[in-house]
Steps between C-alpha positions, in 0.01 A plus 500: 500500500212613718193281447282784638571699178339260257169537319358213294288577200250225415309560170166331543209392275252264663740338755272489807579127552877558494538824689461378859783252461728740310454780743548274807827380348660842474804536715475726806524861399416438138202722425249387234358733243225320305420671178154392394462497122129454471423199711140378530559228766547727806879501486534864623289423811694181574828677466396781730369252756842338510681826559609605150491846363265488211515737196298482180621519141206508249727462194533133433848375459788357707722802440222742601450312829865471575570870426211607720638292780846651451363856521307413814803344674692709749780264601852533358486135388202359298430140417259371242328164514205327339193478726389157384688285749750363247802668665612493861521849668749344742763506231486874455767581767759321284427734218503805728833401654651491149435867454810575711691437173244470222252768375238236425445147635266264326368148551568212264189276516566134587174306455419261787276281285426444134176694510648812661633642175331390175727418208379788287569758769844355562584499131398858457700605808810320363483681173474830663772438755736389213437837329588677825824307528589613151468854637750425772264432793582158651149391607298187427156615591270798436472537881165525665679542840740793533647753743633843421544841648187708447696806372704298253195335347314830464809650334514206264179634332336172402208597268323175421166453688416151378674166511818648340587683828735231645692473171535872456626534851776249432592655165533840658700352785734345239533828311580675829766229580325424830655212695223245522494202737284196421401237760296185476147515649249224529213521250179324612154448348266786572287490809176309464614361161366796302665575172735798444359781284829487309666152514181304555430480128689507174293809398603683823857408454503616135339834606769547761783417260346735246501782753855423612632461149357846426746665731794325320435695177 
């Protein structure tokens, strides 16, 4: 598959410290679309200075940022990755290559250290992944790294604009009987040691699980 046909959507909220490293690690031909979700630390300027296309989404929420990035992408293949430095952009070509047979390729996070993935976030993820397997989708992670054809994802019609977006995407993929490929990806502590807005606290994790559980009803 042609690497020149890949856009990478990076939802961003105050990730100025992480963006230079993340953008520098993108494989050749993978074009960054940084979707700023209301940063106050100069993230948009940092992203632009490092060659990324920057778009703004004033509605707060992971799903809102991801959807805006998707609608601003022009490549046939679109990847999605957190902008906090916890994931290696160099692993994206493995997901993209899998689209020769799968309709969706996702990353299964493998923590590289004990502090990369707090216990409460891992526990919440395990519960939701188990619910997905009951629906016939053989995944073990609510993937923050994924690759998909732009037209396919738009047609899937994911509606959630908060933290429930990744789970709704996987549910709709299961309902559509999409072939889904899952690959291990290294999961590292965030750049500069800052805490995740979601998994960095029990409260953040519970809020994300609440949003995700809402799409299961």
